[in-house]
C-alpha positions as CSV (number, residue, x, y, z in Angstrom):
1,X,12.0,-23.1,-8.0
2,X,9.0,-22.1,-5.7
3,X,6.9,-23.3,-3.5
4,X,4.2,-23.7,-5.7
5,X,1.2,-25.9,-4.3
6,X,-1.9,-26.0,-2.1
7,X,-0.8,-27.8,1.0
8,X,-4.0,-27.8,2.9
9,X,-6.1,-30.6,2.5
10,X,-10.1,-30.1,1.4
11,X,-13.0,-29.8,4.0
12,X,-10.1,-28.7,6.8
13,X,-12.2,-27.6,10.0
14,X,-14.7,-25.0,9.8
15,X,-13.1,-23.4,13.2
16,X,-10.5,-22.1,10.9
17,X,-10.1,-18.2,10.3
18,X,-9.9,-17.4,6.5
19,X,-7.0,-15.4,5.7
20,X,-6.7,-13.9,2.0
21,X,-3.9,-12.8,0.6
22,X,0.0,-14.4,0.4
23,X,1.8,-10.2,0.0
24,X,3.6,-9.0,2.6
25,X,0.6,-8.5,5.0
26,X,-0.7,-11.6,4.9
27,X,2.9,-13.4,5.3
28,X,2.9,-11.2,8.5
29,X,-0.6,-12.3,9.7
30,X,0.3,-15.6,9.0
31,X,3.1,-16.1,11.7
32,X,1.2,-14.0,13.9
33,X,-1.7,-16.3,13.9
34,X,0.7,-19.1,14.0
35,X,2.7,-18.0,16.6
36,X,-0.6,-17.3,18.5
37,X,-1.7,-20.8,18.2
38,X,-5.2,-19.6,15.7
39,X,-5.9,-22.2,12.8
40,X,-6.1,-20.3,9.9
41,X,-6.2,-21.8,6.1
42,X,-4.5,-19.4,3.4
43,X,-6.3,-18.1,0.2
44,X,-4.2,-16.6,-2.6
45,X,-4.7,-15.4,-6.3
46,X,-1.3,-16.2,-7.1
47,X,0.8,-19.5,-7.7
48,X,3.1,-18.4,-5.2
49,X,4.2,-15.4,-2.5
50,X,4.2,-12.3,-2.8
51,X,1.8,-10.0,-3.4
52,X,2.0,-7.0,-5.3
53,X,6.1,-7.7,-5.4
54,X,6.0,-10.5,-7.7
55,X,5.4,-9.0,-11.0
56,X,4.3,-12.0,-12.7
57,X,1.7,-12.1,-10.5
58,X,-2.0,-12.3,-12.2
59,X,-2.8,-8.0,-10.5
60,X,0.9,-7.1,-10.0
61,X,0.9,-3.6,-10.8
62,X,4.5,-3.6,-10.7
63,X,7.0,-2.5,-13.3
64,X,10.7,-3.2,-14.3
65,X,12.1,-0.4,-12.9
66,X,10.4,-0.2,-9.4
67,X,12.2,0.2,-6.3
68,X,11.4,0.9,-2.7
69,X,11.1,4.8,-2.0
70,X,11.7,3.3,2.1
71,X,15.0,2.5,2.7
72,X,15.5,-1.2,4.0
73,X,16.8,-0.5,6.9
74,X,13.1,1.4,7.5
75,X,11.0,-1.2,5.8
76,X,11.7,-4.7,7.0
77,X,10.5,-6.8,9.9
78,X,12.6,-6.2,12.3
79,X,12.8,-9.9,13.0
80,X,13.8,-11.0,10.0
81,X,16.1,-8.5,8.5
82,X,17.4,-8.2,4.5
83,X,20.5,-9.4,3.2
84,X,23.9,-7.4,3.6
85,X,24.0,-8.0,0.0
86,X,20.4,-6.3,-0.7
87,X,20.7,-2.6,-2.0
88,X,19.2,0.0,0.4
89,X,16.5,0.6,-1.5
90,X,15.4,-3.0,-3.1
91,X,13.7,-3.3,-6.3
92,X,11.2,-5.5,-6.7
93,X,13.0,-8.5,-7.4
94,X,14.9,-8.5,-4.1
95,X,12.0,-8.0,-2.0
96,X,9.9,-10.2,-4.2
97,X,12.7,-12.8,-3.0
98,X,12.7,-11.2,0.6
99,X,9.2,-12.3,1.3
100,X,9.5,-15.8,-0.4
101,X,12.3,-16.5,1.9
102,X,9.9,-14.9,5.0
103,X,7.4,-17.3,4.5
104,X,10.1,-20.5,4.0
105,X,11.5,-19.1,7.3
106,X,8.2,-19.7,8.9
107,X,7.3,-22.3,7.4
108,X,4.0,-20.3,6.0
109,X,3.4,-22.1,2.6
110,X,1.9,-25.2,3.6
111,X,-1.6,-22.8,5.6
112,X,-1.7,-21.1,2.0
113,X,-4.0,-22.7,-1.0
114,X,-2.4,-21.2,-4.5
115,X,-3.4,-20.3,-7.1
116,X,-7.3,-19.3,-5.2
117,X,-9.3,-16.8,-6.3
118,X,-11.5,-15.5,-3.3
119,X,-15.3,-15.3,-4.8
120,X,-17.1,-14.3,-2.2
121,X,-17.6,-13.9,1.6
122,X,-20.9,-13.9,3.6
123,X,-21.6,-13.9,7.4
124,X,-23.9,-17.3,8.4
125,X,-26.5,-15.7,10.4
126,X,-25.9,-14.2,13.2
127,X,-22.6,-12.1,14.3
128,X,-20.3,-15.2,15.5
129,X,-21.6,-17.6,13.6
130,X,-19.2,-18.0,11.3
131,X,-18.1,-17.0,7.6
132,X,-19.2,-18.5,3.8
133,X,-16.5,-18.6,1.6
134,X,-16.2,-19.6,-1.7
135,X,-13.6,-19.5,-3.7
136,X,-12.2,-21.3,-7.4
137,X,-9.1,-23.3,-8.0
138,X,-6.9,-23.3,-10.7
139,X,-8.8,-26.1,-12.2
140,X,-11.6,-23.7,-12.6
141,X,-13.3,-25.8,-9.7
142,X,-15.6,-23.8,-7.4
143,X,-15.0,-24.6,-3.5
144,X,-17.0,-23.3,-0.5
145,X,-17.1,-23.6,3.5
146,X,-17.4,-22.3,7.0
147,X,-14.8,-20.2,8.7
148,X,-15.1,-19.2,12.1
149,X,-13.7,-15.4,10.8
150,X,-11.7,-13.3,7.9
151,X,-8.5,-12.1,7.5
152,X,-8.5,-9.5,4.2
153,X,-4.9,-8.7,3.3
154,X,-5.0,-8.4,-0.2
155,X,-3.6,-5.1,-0.6
156,X,-4.1,-1.5,-1.3
157,X,-2.7,-0.9,-4.5
158,X,-4.4,-3.7,-7.6
159,X,-7.5,-1.6,-8.8
160,X,-6.5,1.3,-10.8
161,X,-8.3,4.9,-10.3
162,X,-8.8,5.6,-13.8
163,X,-9.3,9.3,-14.4
164,X,-12.0,10.7,-17.2
165,X,-11.5,14.2,-19.6
166,X,-13.2,16.1,-21.6
167,X,-12.6,14.8,-25.2
168,X,-11.0,12.0,-26.8
169,X,-7.5,10.9,-27.2
170,X,-6.2,9.2,-30.3
171,X,-2.9,7.8,-29.0
172,X,-2.2,5.3,-26.0
173,X,-3.8,5.6,-22.9
174,X,-2.3,3.7,-19.9
175,X,-2.9,3.6,-16.5
176,X,0.3,2.9,-14.7
177,X,-0.9,0.0,-13.7
178,X,-0.6,-1.6,-17.2
179,X,3.3,-0.7,-17.4
180,X,5.9,-2.8,-17.1
181,X,8.9,-1.6,-19.2
182,X,10.8,1.6,-20.2
183,X,10.8,0.3,-23.6
184,X,7.1,0.4,-23.9
185,X,7.9,4.8,-24.5
186,X,10.3,4.1,-27.3
187,X,10.2,6.8,-30.0
188,X,6.8,8.6,-28.3
189,X,5.9,11.4,-27.0
190,X,4.8,11.2,-23.3
191,X,2.6,12.9,-21.2
192,X,2.8,11.3,-17.8
193,X,-0.7,12.7,-15.5
194,X,0.2,12.5,-11.9
195,X,2.9,13.3,-9.6
196,X,3.1,10.8,-7.1
197,X,5.7,8.7,-6.2
198,X,4.9,6.0,-9.3
199,X,4.1,9.0,-11.3
200,X,7.7,10.2,-10.9
201,X,9.6,7.5,-11.3
202,X,8.0,6.2,-14.6
203,X,8.3,10.0,-15.9
204,X,12.6,9.4,-15.2
205,X,11.9,5.8,-17.2
206,X,10.0,8.1,-20.3
207,X,12.2,10.5,-20.2
208,X,15.4,8.6,-21.1
209,X,12.9,5.5,-23.2
210,X,11.0,7.9,-25.0
211,X,11.4,10.4,-27.3
212,X,10.1,13.3,-24.6
213,X,8.5,13.8,-21.5
214,X,6.3,16.1,-20.3
215,X,4.2,15.3,-16.6
216,X,0.8,16.9,-15.7
217,X,0.2,17.7,-12.2
218,X,-2.8,18.4,-10.7
219,X,-1.3,20.4,-7.5
220,X,2.2,20.9,-5.9
221,X,4.4,18.5,-3.9
222,X,7.1,18.2,-1.8
223,X,10.0,16.5,-2.6
224,X,12.4,14.0,-0.3
225,X,16.0,13.1,-2.0
226,X,17.0,9.0,-1.2
227,X,19.7,10.3,0.7
228,X,20.9,13.2,3.0
229,X,24.8,13.7,4.1
230,X,25.8,10.0,2.7
231,X,22.6,8.1,4.1
232,X,18.9,7.1,3.4
233,X,17.3,10.6,4.2
234,X,14.1,8.5,6.0
235,X,17.0,6.9,8.7
236,X,18.2,10.8,9.8
237,X,14.9,11.5,11.5
238,X,12.9,9.7,14.9
239,X,15.4,9.8,17.3
240,X,14.1,12.3,18.6
241,X,9.7,13.1,18.8
242,X,9.3,16.4,17.8
243,X,5.9,18.0,18.0
244,X,4.4,18.6,14.4
245,X,4.7,21.9,14.5
246,X,8.6,22.2,15.4
247,X,9.2,19.6,12.6
248,X,7.4,20.8,10.0
249,X,9.7,23.6,10.3
250,X,13.9,21.3,10.6
251,X,12.1,19.2,7.9
252,X,11.2,22.4,5.7
253,X,14.6,24.0,6.3
254,X,16.6,20.3,5.1
255,X,14.4,19.9,2.5
256,X,16.0,23.7,1.0
257,X,19.1,22.3,1.7
258,X,18.5,19.6,-0.4
259,X,16.3,20.2,-2.7
260,X,16.1,24.1,-3.1
261,X,12.9,25.1,-4.4
262,X,11.2,22.8,-7.1
263,X,8.9,26.2,-8.5
264,X,11.7,27.5,-9.9
265,X,11.3,24.0,-12.4
266,X,8.0,24.4,-12.8
267,X,6.7,22.8,-10.2
268,X,3.7,24.1,-8.4
269,X,4.2,25.1,-4.9
270,X,2.0,23.0,-2.5
271,X,-1.7,24.5,-1.2
272,X,-0.6,22.3,1.9
273,X,1.5,22.1,4.8
274,X,4.1,19.3,4.7
275,X,3.2,16.0,5.8
276,X,-0.8,16.5,4.8
277,X,0.1,14.2,2.2
278,X,2.2,11.4,1.0
279,X,5.9,13.4,0.1
280,X,7.9,12.3,-3.6
281,X,10.9,10.4,-2.2
282,X,12.9,10.5,-5.9
283,X,16.1,12.2,-6.1
284,X,15.9,12.2,-10.4
285,X,12.8,14.2,-11.4
286,X,14.4,17.8,-10.0
287,X,17.5,16.0,-11.6
288,X,15.8,16.3,-14.9
289,X,13.2,18.9,-15.3
290,X,16.7,21.1,-14.3
291,X,18.4,19.9,-17.3
292,X,15.2,20.9,-19.3
293,X,14.9,17.2,-20.0
294,X,11.2,17.1,-18.6
295,X,8.0,19.9,-19.4
296,X,6.1,20.4,-16.2
297,X,2.3,21.0,-17.4
298,X,-0.9,22.0,-15.3
299,X,-4.1,20.3,-15.1
300,X,-5.4,18.5,-18.6
301,X,-8.7,20.7,-20.1
302,X,-9.6,19.1,-22.9
303,X,-8.5,15.6,-25.5
304,X,-8.8,16.7,-28.9
305,X,-7.1,13.7,-31.7
306,X,-3.0,13.5,-30.4
307,X,-3.3,17.1,-28.8
308,X,-3.8,18.0,-25.1
309,X,-5.3,20.7,-23.9
310,X,-4.1,22.2,-20.5
311,X,-5.7,24.4,-18.3
312,X,-3.5,27.2,-18.7
313,X,-4.5,27.7,-22.3
314,X,-1.6,26.0,-23.5
315,X,-1.3,22.3,-25.8
316,X,1.0,19.7,-27.2
317,X,0.9,16.8,-28.9
318,X,1.5,13.3,-27.6
319,X,1.5,9.9,-28.9
320,X,1.2,7.8,-25.7
321,X,-0.1,9.5,-22.2
322,X,0.3,7.7,-19.2
323,X,-1.7,8.2,-15.6
324,X,-0.3,7.8,-12.7
325,X,-3.2,8.1,-11.0
326,X,-3.2,5.7,-7.9
327,X,-5.8,3.3,-7.0
328,X,-8.5,2.5,-5.0
329,X,-9.4,0.1,-2.3
330,X,-11.0,-2.7,-3.6
331,X,-12.8,-5.9,-2.1
332,X,-14.4,-7.4,-4.3
333,X,-15.5,-10.3,-2.9
334,X,-17.7,-9.0,0.2
335,X,-20.1,-5.9,0.3
336,X,-19.3,-2.9,1.0
337,X,-21.9,-2.3,4.4
338,X,-20.4,-5.3,6.1
339,X,-16.5,-3.3,5.8
340,X,-18.7,-0.5,7.4
341,X,-17.5,1.9,4.8
342,X,-17.2,5.4,4.8
343,X,-16.9,8.1,2.2
344,X,-13.2,6.2,0.6
345,X,-12.9,3.8,3.0
346,X,-13.6,1.4,5.3
347,X,-14.4,3.0,8.9
348,X,-12.3,0.6,11.1
349,X,-10.9,0.8,14.5
350,X,-7.1,1.6,14.3
351,X,-7.5,0.8,10.7
352,X,-8.5,-2.9,10.8
353,X,-10.9,-3.5,13.6
354,X,-14.7,-3.4,12.8
355,X,-16.7,-1.4,15.2
356,X,-19.1,-4.6,15.6
357,X,-18.0,-7.5,14.7
358,X,-15.1,-9.6,16.3
359,X,-15.2,-11.8,13.2
360,X,-13.6,-9.6,10.2
361,X,-10.7,-7.7,10.1
362,X,-9.4,-6.1,6.8
363,X,-5.2,-6.1,7.3
364,X,-3.0,-3.7,6.0
365,X,-5.3,-0.7,4.9
366,X,-2.9,1.6,6.5
367,X,-0.3,4.1,5.1
368,X,2.0,5.9,6.7
369,X,5.1,8.3,6.0
370,X,8.4,5.9,7.9
371,X,5.5,2.9,8.5
372,X,7.8,0.2,7.2
373,X,6.2,-3.7,7.4
374,X,6.8,-3.5,11.1
375,X,4.7,-1.5,11.5
376,X,1.9,-3.6,9.5
377,X,3.2,-6.3,11.5
378,X,2.1,-4.9,15.1
379,X,-1.0,-4.1,13.6
380,X,-1.6,-8.2,12.7
381,X,-0.2,-9.0,16.4
382,X,-2.2,-6.8,17.8
383,X,-5.3,-8.4,15.8
384,X,-3.5,-11.9,16.5
385,X,-3.6,-11.2,20.2
386,X,-7.3,-9.7,20.6
387,X,-8.4,-13.0,18.9
388,X,-6.8,-15.4,21.4
389,X,-8.3,-12.7,23.8
390,X,-11.4,-13.2,22.7
391,X,-11.0,-16.9,23.3
392,X,-9.4,-16.8,26.8
393,X,-11.5,-13.7,27.7
394,X,-8.8,-11.8,28.9
395,X,-9.1,-8.2,30.5
396,X,-6.7,-6.8,27.4
397,X,-8.8,-8.5,25.0
398,X,-12.4,-6.7,26.3
399,X,-11.5,-3.3,26.5
400,X,-10.3,-3.1,23.5
401,X,-13.4,-4.7,22.2
402,X,-15.1,-1.9,24.1
403,X,-13.2,1.0,22.7
404,X,-13.6,-0.1,19.0
405,X,-17.0,-0.1,20.2
406,X,-17.6,2.9,22.1
407,X,-17.1,5.0,18.5
408,X,-13.0,6.2,17.1
409,X,-11.1,8.4,14.6
410,X,-9.0,8.0,12.7
411,X,-5.3,8.0,14.0
412,X,-4.0,11.0,12.8
413,X,-2.3,12.9,15.1
414,X,-4.2,16.2,14.7
415,X,-3.1,16.1,11.3
416,X,-5.1,17.4,8.5
417,X,-4.1,15.3,5.5
418,X,-6.3,15.9,1.7
419,X,-9.5,14.9,1.4
420,X,-8.1,12.6,-1.4
421,X,-8.9,8.6,-2.0
422,X,-5.7,8.2,-1.3
423,X,-5.5,9.7,1.9
424,X,-8.5,8.4,3.5
425,X,-6.8,5.7,5.4
426,X,-3.3,7.7,6.0
427,X,-2.6,8.0,9.5
428,X,-0.1,9.6,12.0
429,X,3.2,7.0,12.1
430,X,3.9,7.8,16.1
431,X,0.0,8.3,17.3
432,X,-0.5,4.7,15.3
433,X,2.1,2.8,16.7
434,X,2.1,4.0,20.2
435,X,-2.0,2.7,20.2
436,X,-1.0,-0.2,18.4
437,X,1.9,-1.6,20.4
438,X,-0.7,-0.1,23.7
439,X,-2.9,-3.0,23.2
440,X,-0.2,-5.5,22.2
441,X,0.7,-4.9,25.7
442,X,-2.6,-4.6,27.5
443,X,-2.9,-8.1,26.0
444,X,0.0,-9.7,27.2
445,X,2.5,-9.2,24.4
446,X,5.9,-7.1,24.7
447,X,5.9,-4.1,26.1
448,X,5.2,-0.9,23.9
């Protein structure tokens, strides 16, 4: 039985910060705020914690066969390890249980108002004067209160990136956000558009449950197996820090040993270097392509009834098109200008701190290969310690305030990531964690 309750009294003290979201990032933020003695009130649209990992949540984009693409030991919070009986690559249901256990362990339920949809966040007067927050509760009643600041942790994978195509399709077309169960593919000729991690996972479902499955790819990908030498692939590296040119060479060689040449199955060759985009972690997609269970198609040129015409002049008929084309950052309750939005994402110091405001933060808007939940916990700790340092007037907080207001670049470590919306908030793990843990130390936390 979940702990579904609105435990925070109405009219709570307005000096509290508003924390939006009770997914893994929101829970990490709630935990460290509590540790730093910073008052807050949490708001969560769902009736329980877990964010998108709760497949029953209103805005969850989870599907029944979904599992982590990183291993549990590389993903878990370091001070709250997953149980020994949890699989190396946990299912979404195991992850939901993990986050509920986390919330109970740190007594976070009592700080949240559940079934609460945040409608708007607007600053009150000059910076530092507070924020007016409006929300709707589960009974449909609207409320408003003023908070000292706003901490946004509503996730990055809720707003589907819907592609447009020339022509019209007379079959069924859905985005991966609408996909829940492999039985949706029963007896259908399926075309998957997009070959990221979700696209490849869902393609395997379609292979097993549909009449046929093709996958349309605009560009090539690097494929990483889930296991190397019998161990999760993401546990094999990182013990020795290597320069990127050497890491690419060594990892590229390992991929050739364990994966071979995906081009022989029809996959296009990547036109970018390894790690300039997120690799696909999947051990089955190449297996099925090698067995003839999957046809690789190029980009779509146009649609005509149930016929799809591709850019190479070929065509085929389908009953269903599933577009696995990713998600867009979406903060519908706040004006984009307030978030210093540039291009496809807000431009924030270390992906979370506004350059000019100390009462507005975006948590979890960060992606990096191998960052895990611990890397996000560190981000939350840095923010909480910064808020505490501002209250006490610490020298570390003053240095950080000056640093973030002086102009900055994203922590890419010199990596030239693809110019895609999903890569707009991508960082280099080593560069990012070094900066964040350095600030934690400067703010009085543990050594980096």
